[in-house]
N, C-alpha and C positions, 0 to 999 in steps of 0.2 A: 637781463640785468636791470631793466628799466625800473623795477621796484625800488632800487636803491636811491632813485631820485626823489623819493617820497611821493606824496599824493597830490591830487589836483588842488589848485588854489583858487578860491573865489577872488575876484578882483573888483575894487572900486578905487576912486582916485583920491580918497581922503588920506591925509598924511599918516593917520594911525592905522591904515588898512593892513600894513604888514604885521603890526602887533595883533590885530584881530585874526588874521590868517594863521599866525603862529599859535595863538591860543586855541583856535579851532583844531589845529593839527595835534596839539598836546592833549586835547580831550580824547582823541583817538589813540594816541601813543604817549601816555603820561610819563613813561620812563625814558624817553628819548633824550640822551645826553646832548646831542647835536641841537635839537629843537630848543631845549632850555637855554643853551648858550646863545643861540640866535635871538631868542626872545629877550634875554637880558641885554644884549647889545642893542636891540631895537629900542628898548626903553631908554637906554642911555643916549642913543642918537636922536631920540625924539624929545630930549630935554628932561626926562625923568630919571636922572642918574641915581637918585636915592633908591628907587624901586629896582633898577637894574642891578646895582651893586648888592642890594639885599638878597636878590635872587641868586646871584653868583656866590655870595657868602653861604647861603643855605646849601647850595650844591656842593661846595668845597667841604663844608663841615660834615655833610652826609657821607661823601666819598671817603673822607679821612676816617670816620667812625667805622665804616664798613671795610676798611683795609685797602680800598682802591687808591693807593698813595699816588700813583702816576697821574690819575685823573684829578685828584685833589691838587697836586702841584700845578697841573695845567691851568686849573681854574683860578688858583691864587695868583699865578703869573699874569693871567688876564686882568684880574682886579688891580694888580700892581701897575699894569699898563695904563689904566685909567686914573689910578691914585698912586703915582710914583713915590710920594713922600709918606706913605702909610707905613709907619714903623712897625705896627702890630703885625701887618701882613708879612713884612720882611722877616720878622722874628719867627713867625709860623713856618715860612718857607725854609728858613735856616734849619729849623727843627726837623722838617720833613726830609730835607736834603741829607742831613746828618744821619737820619734813620735809614736812608737808602745808601749811605756810604759815599755820597757824592761831594767830596770835600771841595773840589774845584768850584762847584756851583755855589757853595756856601761863601767862599772867598769872593766870588763874583758879585754877590749881593751887596758888598761894600761899595761897589762901583756902579750900582744899578741906576742911581739917579743921573749920573753922568752919561750912562749909556741908554737912557730912555729914548732919545731921539733915534738912535741907531736901531733899537729894538722895534720901534714903530715902522721904520723903513723895511726891516726884515719881514714884518707881518704882511707887507704887500708884495713881497718878492714872488716871482713866478716859479721858484724852485723850492717847493715844500720839502722839508727834511725830516727823516725818521730819527727819533732819539736813539742814543746809544743803548738804553735799556731795551727798547723795542727791537733793535737790531740783534741784540743777544738772544732775546726770546725767539725771534724769527729763525735765527741760525739753528736753534734746537729742533725746529719743526720742518723746515724746507731744505732741499738739497742745495749745495753750493758748487761752483765751478770756477776754473781759472781761464782767463782769456789773455792772449798775447797782444802786445801793443801793435796797432795797425789792423787788427781783425775787426770785421763788421759783426756786431752782436745781433742787430736787426737791420733789415733793409727796407727802405721806403717802397711802398707798393705791394710788399709781400703780405700774405695772410698771417695773422698773429694770434696765438692763443697762450702766450707765456708773458708774465709780468716780471720785471727784474728789479732787484734792489742792489745798489752798489755798496759793498762793504769796504773795499780798498781800491785805490787807483783813481783814474780820471778818464772820462769819456767825452766825446764831442757829439753834439746833435747836429746832423747835417741835412739840409733840405736840397733836393734836386729841383732846379727851376725848369721852366718849359724849354729853355734852350740847352738843357742837360748839364748846365754848369752847377757845380756843388757849392753851397754856401753854409759854412758853420755858423749856427745861430746862437749856440750857448754851449758851455762846458759844465759837466756835472761831476761832483765829487762824492766821497763817502757819505752815506745817509740819504742821498738823492735816489730817486727811482724813475723808471721809464718803462714804456710798453703798456701803460694803463689805458691809453686811448683806444687801442685795438681790443682790449679786454672789455671795457665799459661801453665802447662805441660801436663802430661798424665792422670791426674785425680786420681792418686793413692798416698796416703800418703807415703812419703819417710822415715819418722821417727815418733816416738812417742814423744809427747810433754806433760810433766807431771808438774802439779802445785807443786812447792816446798814450796810455802806459799799460803795463801788465795789470790786470784787474782781477779782483775776487768778487764774485756775484752770487746772489741768491736767486733761484728761479722758482716762480710760483705759477703753476699751471692754472688755466681758467677754471677748470672744474674744482680746484681747491680754493679758489678765491673766497667763496662763501665761508670757509673756515675762519678767515680773518674777521668776518662779521661777528662770529660767535666768540672767538678767543681774544681778539684785539679790536673791540668796537671803536676806540678812539683813533686807532691807526687806519681803520677802514674809512672813517670820515675824512682823515687827512688825505688819503688817496683820492677819494671822490672830489674833495675840494680842489686838489691839485689838478685833477682831470678837468673840472669845470674851468679853472683859470687858464689852463693850457688851451682848451677848446676855444674859449673867448679870444685868447691872444691870437690863435691861428686865424679866426674869423676876422678880427679887427685888423690884423696885418694885411688882409686881402682887400680891405675897403680903402678906397682912395682917400677918404676923409681922415683916416688915422695913420696913414703911411708916413706922414711928416712929423708925427709926434715922437719926442724922445722916449726911449724905452722906459725910463723911470716914471714918466708922466702917464704913459699908457698903462703901466702896472698899477698906478694909483687909481686910474679910472676903472680898471677891471675890478679892483678891490671894492669899489663902490656900486658896481652893478648888482642888481638882484637877479638871482638865478630862479627861473620859473618853469617847472614842469607843466606841460599842457597835455590834455587828453583830446582825442578826436571828438570834434563837436563843440569844443570850448569856443565861446565868443570873446575875443580879446578887445575888440573895438566895435561899437554899435553905431550905425548911421544915425545922425541927428543928436547924439549925446556928446558932452564935453570929454576931452581926453587930454591928460597931462603926462603921458608916458610915451617914450620912444622905445620900440621893441626891436631887438636884433635876433634873427633866427639862428640858433646854434645847430639844431637838427629838426627834422620834420618838415611839413609843408603846410602853408596857409593859403586860404582862398580869399581874395578880395572881391566883394560883390556889392551891387547897388540895387536898391529896391525899385521896381517898376510896376506900380499897381499891386496886384497880388503875387506877381512874379519877381524875379531878380535877374540882374545882368551880371554875368561872371566877367569881371574886369581883368583878373590876373591870378596866377598861382605863384607863390613866392616860396623859395627854398632856402637852404643853408647859405648864410652870408648876406641875405637880403634884410632890409629893415623897413618898418612902417610905423605910422603914428606921427610922423614928423609934421605933416601938413596941419592937422588940428592943433598940435602942440605949439607950433610956431605962430600960427595965425590967431590962435585963441578962439577960433570959431568951432562950432559943432562938427564932428566927424562927417565927411561927405560919403563915406562908404563903411560897410561892415567887414570885419576880418574874422574868419572862422578857421579853426584848426582842421585840416583835412586828415591829419594823422596825429598820433602821439608825437611829442617832440620836447624840445628844451629851448627856452628863450632866455635872453638877457634883457633887462629893462633899465632904462635911464630916466630919471625924473627931470622936471623942468629946471630945478636948482642946479643940477650937475651940468645940464646942457648949457645953461647961461654962463657957468664958470668956464667951461671949455671954450665957448664962443668969445668970451672976453679975452682969454689968454691966447687963443689961436683963431684969429679972424678968418683964416682960410677955411676953417672947418664949417663955419656958418655959411660962407659963400658956396661951398660945395653942396651943403644940404639944400640951400635955396635953389641951386641949379637942378638938383634932383626933384625938388618940389615942383618946379616949372615943367620938368619932363613928365612927372607923374600926372599933372593936370592935363597936359596935352594927350597923354595916353588915355586918360579917362574920357576926354571929349571924343577921341577917335573911336573908342569902344562903344560909346553911347550912340554916335552917328551910325556906326556899322550895324548896331542892334536894331535901330529904328528903320534903317533902310532895308534890312533883311525882312522885318515884319511887314 
């Protein structure tokens, strides 16, 4: 399933590098709805809102002309998030909603300006939700089942090859800690989904999902997941984005730096991290060059190495949950080591601006990172001494 994470990305530290990467990817896949959305948002975030909004308008108009009303609505709603007072867009949305017979949504447009702040908060929620229209369409394609309150739908640690969508009822997501104590971390309702992490990831259930009430579920087997890509492309991207967010949240929750963060603040941070697929052999940080990015490993393995003449010293192998790049990022000095991907994987990256914001609001975060910096320096020195003593 790794192809779903899109292609390899070239990296540099220029603020516009994300725009460059997205443009390169669009040349290879010009019809990608997801990449066009990401590019438009990148322009807006980079200060070129005119260009970003213009791109979104062209997408929405094209989708509306071609009869892809759901996609057009999604894009117009995104425009409205950036321009909440745009009466023209609100009128277009009202027309599209009426065409779809969604009278409640038309009425809600009258309160949209008041609800703008609420909508923004929902955008960074870790509980992506499938629309009622998509639920109806999925119900026509995939089998459904009933589950009684108290039953475990999936169990942490089991192998998993089925993805679930909740139509009715409420479930609790439960994590079993090392001491075997169970901790309910979140509750899900109609339109939420679960089980995607084992489908898109390593095949092992990361948590137990327990029915809190009698539930009505859709079951989507792994072998039929690619059907969603063909028939529901916007839904497939919602699922992948949800998978990325949940994966980051699991990793960040395990890092001591983030454990004291309020859930809503951690959610905001997650929304601002960039997801980066990597391919075996990719060089993320090069010794002697400037680096302004902190990387968090979501999957895969990275090798840290130091040049020694024509050879190199292997300093460490880093896996899921580890991070790197903090030394050169904080000190402002060139990187003291090279980091290369040993396997294909997935990274989350944080730029200097976000790091500074976090450090200002949560001083303990920077202290913890500085402690790790000292630890890494000591490890590097020990590895170098061991290498030269062996030689």
